[in-house]
N, C-alpha and C positions, 0 to 999 in steps of 0.2 A: 907659325904661321900659315896659313892657307892652303892648299894645293889642291888640292882635288875636292869629290862631291863628296859631300854627309853621309850618303845615302850610299850605307855599302853593297850594295846592290849595281849602282852603278860604275861607280869611279872615275868622271869624267874630271880630264887636267884642267885648274883652272888659268884660262890664259887672259882674257878681260872682265869687269869686274858690269858691265853693262849689263852681261846675259848671265839672271840669276838673283840669288839672294843672300845675300850678307845676315846672317845672325851670329848679335854678342850677348854671352853668357858672365854669368859671374862665378869662378872657378870655384871663391870662396865660401860658396855656398851650405859645404858640405864641414866644415873645421867644427870639430867639435870639442879643443882645449881653450874650454873660457881665460885661464891661464893665462895661455901663451895671447901678445896683442894679432891679431888676427889682419891680415895685409891682404886688401883686394888687389886680385886677381881678375883679369877682364881674358876670356879665352874666343875668339871670332871660329863660324864656320859659314861655309857657303852649302848650298843647295843652284845644282845647277839649273837652269832655263825651264830645263824639263821637268823635274823634278821638285821645280816648288809650284811648276802648277796643278801639282796631286799632292803634294805632300809640306808639313811643316817640322817646324823642330822644335823643340820645348823642354825646358827642365822640371827635374822632381826637385820634388825639399830635400834629399839628399845631395843633390849638385849634378844626376846623372842623365847625359844627355839623348833624348829619343828622338827619333824618327816616327811621327802619326802622321796620316792620311788628313790630308787639308777637308777640314769640317763642310760641309755644302753649302752653307749660307756664308762663311767667306769667299767659295770660290765664284758662288753665284756676283757676289756684292762685283769681287773685283772685280769680275767677266763682266756685267753691266754697268762701269764706271765711264760716266761720261764728265769731263769740266764742264761746271757753266760756263754761258755766255758771259759777261759784260756788256752790258747796253747804257748809252751812250744820250742822255739825254739831248734832245734837240733846243 
């Protein structure tokens, strides 16, 4: 269960899902024993609203989860997003 922000420098407790961003990763990615039947196991992580503005979570090929700075191109496109208005034909 997700209880705190995934940013180890933050540690804000999770109270509401409306604040921040939830990430879901396949925890069975790093499985190295092909003779065993691989069960899919999902792990959930949360970045609080403040951390989600500047950070992202990524999973490497070995299955480790890393907190990385949000690329500028992603931050700018999210901040500049405005929903399109639908116009009715008269």
